C-alpha positions in Angstrom: 87.3 71.3 102.0 89.3 74.9 102.9 87.8 78.3 101.7 89.1 80.7 99.5 86.8 83.8 99.2 88.0 86.2 96.3 86.8 89.8 97.3 86.2 91.9 94.1 86.2 95.6 93.2 85.7 96.7 90.1 85.2 99.5 87.8 84.5 98.1 84.3 84.5 94.4 84.7 88.2 93.5 84.6 88.7 92.5 88.4 85.5 90.4 88.3 86.9 88.7 84.9 90.3 87.7 86.6 88.6 86.4 89.4 86.3 84.4 87.6 89.5 83.1 85.7 91.4 82.3 88.5 88.7 80.4 90.1 89.1 77.3 88.5 93.1 77.1 89.6 92.1 77.2 93.0 89.3 74.8 92.9 91.9 72.3 91.4 93.9 72.8 94.5 90.9 71.6 96.6 89.6 74.7 97.7 86.0 75.7 98.2 85.7 79.2 96.0 83.2 82.0 96.0 83.5 85.0 94.6 82.3 88.1 96.3 81.5 91.4 94.5 80.1 94.5 96.5 81.9 92.8 99.5 81.0 93.9 102.9 82.9 93.6 106.3 80.8 90.8 107.3 81.5 89.0 104.3 85.4 88.9 105.7 85.0 88.9 109.4 81.7 87.1 110.3 82.4 84.1 108.1 86.4 84.3 107.5 87.9 82.0 104.9 90.8 79.8 105.2 92.3 82.2 102.7 91.8 85.4 101.3 92.1 87.0 97.6 92.0 90.4 96.9 91.3 91.7 93.3 90.7 94.7 92.3 91.3 97.9 90.1 92.3 101.5 90.6 90.1 104.2 89.3 90.5 108.2 88.9 93.5 109.3 91.0 94.1 106.0 92.9 91.0 105.5 94.0 88.9 102.5 95.0 86.3 101.4 92.5 82.9 102.5 93.7 81.4 99.0 94.5 84.5 98.4 96.9 84.3 102.0 98.8 81.7 100.8 101.5 84.2 97.6 102.8 87.0 100.0 102.6 85.4 102.7 104.9 84.0 99.5 107.2 87.6 98.4 108.0 88.6 101.9 108.8 85.8 102.5 110.7 84.9 99.3 112.4 88.6 97.9 112.4 88.4 94.3 113.2 91.4 92.2 114.1 92.4 90.4 110.9 95.5 88.4 112.9 95.6 85.1 111.3 94.4 85.8 107.9 95.9 84.8 104.9 95.7 86.8 102.0 96.7 87.9 98.6 95.8 90.4 96.3 96.1 91.4 92.3 95.6 95.1 91.3 94.7 96.4 87.9 96.1 99.9 87.1 97.2 101.8 84.3 100.8 103.0 84.7 100.2 105.9 82.4 98.5 107.5 86.1 102.1 107.9 87.6 102.4 107.6 91.2 98.7 106.2 91.5 99.4 103.3 89.6 97.8 100.6 91.5 96.8 103.2 94.5 93.7 101.0 95.6 95.5 98.1 95.6 99.0 99.3 97.6 96.3 101.1 100.0 94.4 97.9 100.6 97.3 96.0 101.3 98.7 98.4 103.9 95.5 98.4 105.7 95.2 94.8 105.8 99.0 94.4 107.1 97.9 97.2 109.8 95.0 95.3 111.0 97.1 92.1 111.5 96.8 90.0 108.2 99.4 88.4 106.3 100.0 89.0 102.9 101.6 85.6 101.6 103.6 86.3 98.6 104.0 88.8 96.2 101.4 91.4 95.4 100.5 91.2 91.6 100.0 94.7 90.0 98.8 94.4 86.3 99.7 97.2 84.0 96.7 97.9 81.4 99.5 100.0 79.5 101.5 96.5 78.9 98.8 93.7 79.4 95.7 94.3 77.0 94.0 91.3 79.1 94.7 91.0 82.4 94.3 87.3 83.3 97.3 87.0 80.9 99.2 88.1 83.8 97.0 86.7 86.5 96.4 83.1 85.7 100.3 82.3 85.6 100.6 84.2 88.8 97.9 82.5 90.6 99.6 79.1 89.4 102.8 79.7 91.0 101.3 81.5 94.1 99.4 78.2 94.6 102.5 76.1 94.2 104.7 78.5 96.0 102.3 78.7 99.4 101.8 74.9 98.9 98.1 75.4 98.9 97.5 72.4 96.8 95.3 69.5 97.8 
């Protein structure tokens, strides 16, 4: 059974809620799913999944959530080769912050691409100014993403 790891970075729990809400969709598509809060580099590199999904909020002026900072620091300080890693990305933000909207998701996307990882499909950016419940946007995106990537069992 292929494995999916959902790496979560959250401030108030919204990104974790999204990860937990979409997990069953991937299980129905035939994946063994693990939701990882406070991920470490080893969670990605030492036990690489068949597919990765990053689900993270943006805090402050486009910053990574506190529980995700060590992971990003490790990616930058000890950059692994991520060739062959296929991933998706869900970024949560607030467009009232202007240029820093979904800043952590956009920054992570760039870091992963620089390390050789391949994003499948488009990054989902959920705007708290437009979507009260983030899973209202994430669930249809995940369903479409699974179908578009041919990830079903």
